[in-house]
C-alpha positions as CSV (number, residue, x, y, z in Angstrom):
1,M,99.3,15.3,-52.1
2,I,96.1,13.2,-51.3
3,T,96.7,10.7,-48.6
4,A,94.6,7.8,-47.2
5,D,94.2,9.7,-43.9
6,L,93.0,12.8,-45.8
7,L,90.3,10.6,-47.4
8,C,88.9,9.8,-44.0
9,Q,87.8,13.5,-43.8
10,I,85.2,12.5,-46.4
11,P,82.4,10.5,-44.7
12,L,81.9,8.4,-47.8
13,F,85.5,6.9,-47.4
14,E,85.3,6.2,-43.7
15,P,84.3,2.5,-44.1
16,V,86.9,1.9,-46.8
17,P,89.9,-0.2,-45.6
18,Q,93.2,1.7,-45.2
19,A,94.9,-0.3,-47.9
20,E,92.1,0.5,-50.4
21,R,92.2,4.2,-49.4
22,E,96.0,4.2,-50.0
23,S,95.4,2.8,-53.5
24,I,92.7,5.4,-54.2
25,A,94.9,8.2,-52.9
26,A,97.8,7.1,-55.1
27,R,95.7,7.6,-58.2
28,A,94.0,10.9,-57.1
29,A,94.6,14.1,-59.0
30,D,95.2,16.8,-56.3
31,I,94.0,20.2,-57.7
32,H,94.6,23.6,-56.1
33,L,92.4,26.5,-57.3
34,Q,92.3,30.2,-56.4
35,K,89.2,32.4,-56.4
36,D,87.3,32.3,-59.7
37,E,89.5,29.7,-61.3
38,W,87.5,27.0,-63.2
39,L,87.5,23.4,-62.1
40,I,85.4,22.4,-65.1
41,Q,83.4,24.3,-67.8
42,E,80.4,23.3,-69.7
43,G,81.2,20.9,-72.5
44,E,84.5,19.6,-71.0
45,Q,85.3,16.0,-70.1
46,P,83.0,15.1,-67.1
47,G,84.5,13.8,-63.9
48,F,83.7,13.1,-60.2
49,F,85.3,15.4,-57.7
50,F,85.7,15.4,-53.9
51,F,86.3,18.6,-52.0
52,I,89.1,18.6,-49.4
53,E,89.2,22.4,-48.6
54,G,87.4,25.5,-49.7
55,R,84.2,26.1,-51.5
56,A,83.1,25.9,-55.2
57,A,80.0,26.9,-57.0
58,V,78.2,25.2,-59.9
59,S,76.8,27.7,-62.4
60,K,75.0,27.7,-65.6
61,L,74.6,30.4,-68.2
62,V,70.9,31.2,-68.6
63,G,70.0,33.9,-71.1
64,G,73.5,35.2,-71.1
65,E,73.5,35.5,-67.2
66,E,75.5,33.2,-64.9
67,R,73.3,31.6,-62.3
68,V,74.7,29.6,-59.3
69,I,72.7,26.3,-59.1
70,N,74.7,24.5,-56.4
71,Q,77.6,25.0,-54.0
72,Y,80.1,22.5,-52.5
73,G,82.5,22.7,-49.6
74,P,84.8,20.4,-47.6
75,A,83.9,16.7,-47.5
76,W,81.4,17.1,-50.4
77,A,81.4,15.0,-53.5
78,A,80.2,16.3,-56.8
79,S,79.8,15.0,-60.3
80,S,80.5,17.4,-63.1
81,R,77.7,15.8,-65.0
82,T,74.5,17.2,-63.6
83,T,72.3,15.2,-65.9
84,F,72.7,11.6,-66.8
85,A,71.5,12.1,-70.4
86,S,74.5,14.2,-71.3
87,S,78.0,13.0,-72.2
88,S,79.5,16.3,-71.1
89,P,78.8,18.6,-68.2
90,D,75.8,20.9,-68.7
91,A,77.1,23.3,-66.0
92,A,80.4,24.8,-64.9
93,T,82.2,24.7,-61.5
94,S,84.5,27.4,-60.2
95,A,86.3,28.2,-56.9
96,R,84.7,30.7,-54.6
97,G,88.1,31.2,-52.8
98,S,91.1,29.0,-52.3
99,C,89.8,25.6,-53.1
100,R,91.3,22.0,-53.1
101,P,89.2,19.5,-54.9
102,W,90.6,16.2,-56.2
103,R,89.4,14.3,-59.3
104,S,88.5,10.8,-58.5
105,A,89.2,7.7,-60.6
106,S,86.0,5.7,-61.3
107,S,87.4,2.9,-59.1
108,A,87.1,5.2,-56.0
109,C,83.4,5.6,-56.7
110,R,83.0,1.8,-57.1
111,S,84.8,1.2,-53.8
112,C,82.5,3.5,-51.9
113,R,79.4,2.1,-53.6
114,R,80.5,-1.5,-52.5
115,R,81.1,-0.4,-48.9
116,R,78.0,1.8,-48.6
117,R,75.7,-0.2,-50.9
118,L,75.1,2.9,-53.0
119,P,73.3,2.6,-56.3
120,A,75.4,2.5,-59.5
């Protein structure tokens, strides 16, 4: 279960007030993956994920060969949409071992942008 205190492990959420973190945590989808399980594949519904534990790799099939183009670990945030022109992810993300990401509601991203004055 995602908790407000667990969100504090992600630097982006440190300035967010406790009551707001509790609200965000209540709507968070807690996901547990094992090695080589997919978080998201090319063409699936895009989302924004935060990584609590473990590591994941973003890969793309190029000429029939899988190529790792990025990696994420604890306290990282990642969008499954790697380009803004696409309505679906143009790369896939899989666990590189036991991994615990959570899918964020868009309101969590808005809260962080307000607190950190991040671009929309």
